[in-house]
C-alpha positions as semicolon CSV with decimal commas, in nm:
position;residue;x (nm);y (nm);z (nm)
1;M;-2,103;1,110;3,926
2;I;-2,073;1,083;3,548
3;K;-2,407;0,993;3,387
4;L;-2,336;1,065;3,020
5;I;-2,029;1,020;2,799
6;A;-2,023;1,179;2,452
7;V;-1,752;1,107;2,198
8;D;-1,668;1,251;1,860
9;M;-1,554;0,980;1,621
10;D;-1,299;1,081;1,352
11;G;-0,977;1,201;1,511
12;T;-1,114;1,130;1,859
13;F;-1,256;0,783;1,924
14;L;-1,128;0,630;1,599
15;N;-0,765;0,599;1,494
16;R;-0,638;0,676;1,143
17;H;-0,755;0,332;1,029
18;L;-1,111;0,415;1,144
19;E;-1,080;0,157;1,421
20;Y;-1,069;0,138;1,800
21;D;-0,996;-0,124;2,067
22;R;-1,329;-0,303;2,038
23;Q;-1,282;-0,557;2,316
24;R;-1,158;-0,300;2,563
25;F;-1,449;-0,069;2,487
26;R;-1,702;-0,352;2,505
27;E;-1,595;-0,409;2,865
28;L;-1,641;-0,039;2,940
29;Y;-1,980;-0,036;2,771
30;K;-2,092;-0,326;2,989
31;I;-2,006;-0,115;3,294
32;M;-2,201;0,180;3,145
33;K;-2,510;-0,038;3,099
34;E;-2,489;-0,175;3,451
35;N;-2,464;0,177;3,595
36;D;-2,710;0,352;3,359
37;I;-2,441;0,575;3,208
38;K;-2,555;0,700;2,866
39;F;-2,306;0,661;2,580
40;V;-2,355;0,920;2,306
41;V;-2,192;0,903;1,964
42;A;-2,164;1,271;1,864
43;S;-2,035;1,319;1,511
44;G;-2,076;1,512;1,191
45;N;-2,110;1,183;1,010
46;Q;-2,419;0,999;0,892
47;Y;-2,623;0,791;1,138
48;Y;-2,607;0,479;0,922
49;Q;-2,229;0,496;0,916
50;L;-2,191;0,567;1,287
51;K;-2,398;0,274;1,407
52;S;-2,191;0,032;1,196
53;F;-1,897;0,074;1,436
54;F;-2,079;-0,076;1,733
55;E;-2,166;-0,429;1,626
56;D;-2,445;-0,612;1,804
57;Y;-2,523;-0,329;2,049
58;Q;-2,548;-0,049;1,792
59;D;-2,923;-0,007;1,840
60;E;-2,883;0,043;2,215
61;L;-2,682;0,363;2,179
62;I;-2,766;0,732;2,145
63;Y;-2,653;0,914;1,832
64;V;-2,612;1,287;1,782
65;A;-2,541;1,259;1,411
66;E;-2,490;1,512;1,129
67;N;-2,340;1,761;1,380
68;G;-2,661;1,770;1,585
69;A;-2,909;1,778;1,297
70;L;-3,030;1,427;1,385
71;V;-3,071;1,284;1,736
72;I;-3,164;0,918;1,776
73;D;-3,204;0,743;2,110
74;R;-3,208;0,364;2,077
75;Q;-3,364;0,381;1,727
76;E;-3,617;0,649;1,830
77;V;-3,581;0,976;1,641
78;L;-3,591;1,253;1,901
79;F;-3,507;1,535;1,664
80;S;-3,431;1,595;1,298
81;A;-3,355;1,928;1,134
82;D;-3,558;2,033;0,832
83;I;-3,400;2,294;0,605
84;P;-3,673;2,437;0,378
85;K;-3,622;2,360;0,009
86;E;-3,619;2,730;-0,074
87;E;-3,320;2,779;0,157
88;V;-3,150;2,468;0,020
89;H;-3,174;2,615;-0,329
90;Q;-3,038;2,951;-0,210
91;I;-2,741;2,774;-0,050
92;L;-2,680;2,571;-0,366
93;N;-2,672;2,896;-0,563
94;I;-2,404;3,036;-0,332
95;L;-2,195;2,718;-0,348
96;E;-2,192;2,731;-0,726
97;R;-1,953;3,027;-0,690
98;Y;-1,691;2,804;-0,526
99;P;-1,564;2,549;-0,782
100;E;-1,302;2,419;-0,536
101;I;-1,582;2,289;-0,311
102;E;-1,744;1,950;-0,365
103;K;-2,087;1,936;-0,202
104;I;-2,298;1,659;-0,054
105;L;-2,660;1,720;0,042
106;C;-2,747;1,522;0,355
107;G;-3,106;1,409;0,395
108;L;-3,297;1,201;0,646
109;N;-3,322;0,906;0,406
110;S;-2,988;0,934;0,226
111;A;-2,706;1,167;0,125
112;Y;-2,672;1,292;-0,232
113;I;-2,366;1,363;-0,446
114;S;-2,319;1,475;-0,805
115;N;-2,304;1,195;-1,059
116;K;-2,009;1,379;-1,217
117;V;-1,764;1,313;-0,932
118;P;-1,481;1,063;-0,996
119;D;-1,550;0,707;-0,882
120;E;-1,250;0,721;-0,648
121;F;-1,396;1,021;-0,463
122;Y;-1,741;0,859;-0,449
123;K;-1,595;0,544;-0,292
124;L;-1,403;0,752;-0,038
125;M;-1,722;0,933;0,064
126;Q;-1,901;0,600;0,107
127;L;-1,670;0,530;0,402
128;Y;-1,848;0,813;0,585
129;L;-2,189;0,801;0,417
130;H;-2,326;0,448;0,400
131;R;-2,632;0,576;0,217
132;L;-2,505;0,792;-0,070
133;D;-2,691;0,837;-0,397
134;K;-2,559;0,996;-0,715
135;V;-2,786;1,261;-0,865
136;A;-2,782;1,465;-1,185
137;D;-2,951;1,766;-1,025
138;F;-2,940;1,868;-0,657
139;Y;-3,239;2,097;-0,705
140;S;-3,471;1,804;-0,779
141;V;-3,379;1,590;-0,476
142;D;-3,684;1,504;-0,264
143;D;-3,598;1,443;0,103
144;Q;-3,596;1,613;0,442
145;F;-3,269;1,806;0,445
146;L;-3,046;1,799;0,753
147;K;-2,724;1,972;0,646
148;F;-2,463;2,014;0,371
149;A;-2,129;1,833;0,386
150;L;-1,855;2,004;0,187
151;T;-1,504;1,898;0,093
152;C;-1,227;2,124;-0,027
153;P;-0,845;2,136;-0,052
154;P;-0,722;2,099;0,310
155;E;-0,518;2,418;0,301
156;K;-0,831;2,614;0,205
157;T;-1,051;2,476;0,483
158;Y;-1,040;2,773;0,721
159;P;-1,034;3,051;0,456
160;L;-1,338;2,895;0,286
161;T;-1,515;2,848;0,621
162;D;-1,468;3,218;0,693
163;A;-1,582;3,317;0,342
164;L;-1,896;3,103;0,369
165;K;-1,982;3,253;0,708
166;K;-2,001;3,592;0,538
167;E;-2,191;3,458;0,236
168;M;-2,455;3,265;0,430
169;S;-2,563;3,564;0,640
170;G;-2,720;3,353;0,913
171;K;-2,913;3,123;0,678
172;I;-2,689;2,837;0,784
173;T;-2,373;2,804;0,993
174;P;-2,044;2,673;0,849
175;V;-1,844;2,460;1,096
176;T;-1,530;2,261;1,034
177;S;-1,335;1,975;1,184
178;G;-1,041;2,080;0,965
179;H;-0,859;1,870;0,706
180;G;-1,074;1,973;0,409
181;Y;-1,419;1,914;0,559
182;I;-1,684;2,180;0,624
183;D;-2,044;2,125;0,735
184;L;-2,325;2,372;0,683
185;I;-2,566;2,326;0,971
186;V;-2,884;2,496;1,089
187;P;-2,801;2,777;1,336
188;S;-2,838;2,667;1,700
189;Y;-2,835;2,298;1,603
190;H;-2,498;2,144;1,689
191;K;-2,357;1,863;1,898
192;A;-2,423;2,052;2,222
193;S;-2,790;2,109;2,135
194;G;-2,826;1,738;2,066
195;I;-2,669;1,647;2,400
196;Q;-2,895;1,897;2,576
197;R;-3,197;1,713;2,436
198;I;-3,065;1,390;2,584
199;C;-2,990;1,556;2,918
200;E;-3,342;1,695;2,938
201;R;-3,489;1,356;2,858
202;Y;-3,297;1,179;3,133
203;D;-3,265;1,463;3,386
204;I;-2,886;1,482;3,355
205;L;-2,688;1,795;3,444
206;P;-2,392;1,929;3,240
207;E;-2,182;1,870;3,554
208;E;-2,257;1,499;3,510
209;C;-2,143;1,487;3,145
210;M;-1,810;1,390;2,991
211;A;-1,715;1,473;2,631
212;F;-1,421;1,420;2,397
213;G;-1,337;1,605;2,075
214;D;-1,062;1,717;1,841
215;G;-1,222;1,953;1,586
216;D;-1,382;2,295;1,597
217;N;-1,727;2,140;1,549
218;D;-1,680;1,988;1,898
219;I;-1,631;2,321;2,075
220;E;-1,996;2,379;2,181
221;M;-2,014;2,023;2,315
222;L;-1,693;2,067;2,513
223;K;-1,812;2,395;2,659
224;L;-2,138;2,232;2,768
225;C;-1,995;1,925;2,943
226;F;-1,802;1,972;3,267
227;Y;-1,563;1,680;3,210
228;S;-1,449;1,805;2,870
229;Y;-1,141;1,657;2,705
230;A;-0,949;1,783;2,405
231;M;-0,748;1,521;2,224
232;K;-0,373;1,575;2,210
233;N;-0,414;1,593;1,831
234;G;-0,697;1,847;1,861
235;S;-0,710;2,201;1,725
236;D;-0,604;2,503;1,930
237;G;-0,967;2,611;1,954
238;V;-1,067;2,275;2,100
239;K;-0,786;2,284;2,355
240;A;-0,892;2,633;2,460
241;A;-1,256;2,522;2,501
242;A;-1,190;2,200;2,693
243;R;-1,124;2,175;3,064
244;Y;-0,874;1,891;3,023
245;E;-0,649;1,730;2,762
246;T;-0,595;1,359;2,699
247;L;-0,384;1,135;2,479
248;S;-0,429;1,134;2,102
249;N;-0,675;0,920;1,909
250;E;-0,383;0,699;1,801
251;E;-0,308;0,631;2,169
252;S;-0,668;0,536;2,263
253;G;-0,700;0,853;2,468
254;V;-1,078;0,824;2,503
255;I;-1,080;0,466;2,628
256;K;-0,790;0,522;2,868
257;T;-0,954;0,833;3,016
258;I;-1,289;0,656;3,065
259;E;-1,107;0,368;3,235
260;K;-0,932;0,614;3,467
261;H;-1,261;0,777;3,568
262;F;-1,434;0,443;3,619
263;K;-1,153;0,336;3,852
264;E;-1,196;0,659;4,048
265;M;-1,570;0,587;4,064
266;N;-1,494;0,233;4,190
267;L;-1,669;0,081;3,889
268;I;-1,360;-0,116;3,784
């Protein structure tokens, strides 16, 4: 019996237009509510952006946001990471050595970006960070820090991820979903750790969990959940970690797979 369904968003649940079949999913969500199946939005993106996709029922859902650094269950904060300011400053010092990287400091209240970035880039980032403030100096930002979100030339994503792993020396863990995006997260806090918190709260076993992902930052989550699905468009690492493979995000692979399981469970 499936009791929890966790979905990554970009490249997994959402298509290239950052959309999904809303009516079809609403019908599935109604079935989840009736059968007490938890729906978890598990993403590297900001909580305020993630909830905007789910209309009038957004506050009923569970969010494992910021790659596990923030866990919110129906508006209740269950967990939030807290990177000490001293470590934040050390990480900023390291990042200064990589001019090809653009950095965003993600806090509990907002995300922060340099006021020197082009307006076009700022507007692009606002698609993923609904609370995004421009700052003149990262070192003076006052917030509870969850993670760093980095952007770089797509072809340099994996080489830079590897370089940062060596530079950070365990202070923080670089993870990537590919395509020019790298997150720096607190070690041991990831999507799987967030889902484990939810499972413990509701007495759910990994064997009762389903998960979908396409990027390397989904690997821990896919290894945790028994019904793990790599998207057809997913990375090789994701396909190796997942137990199953489904259609691409452009083909509504997540929704079609959930429908298939619900039919097998006689819920449809």
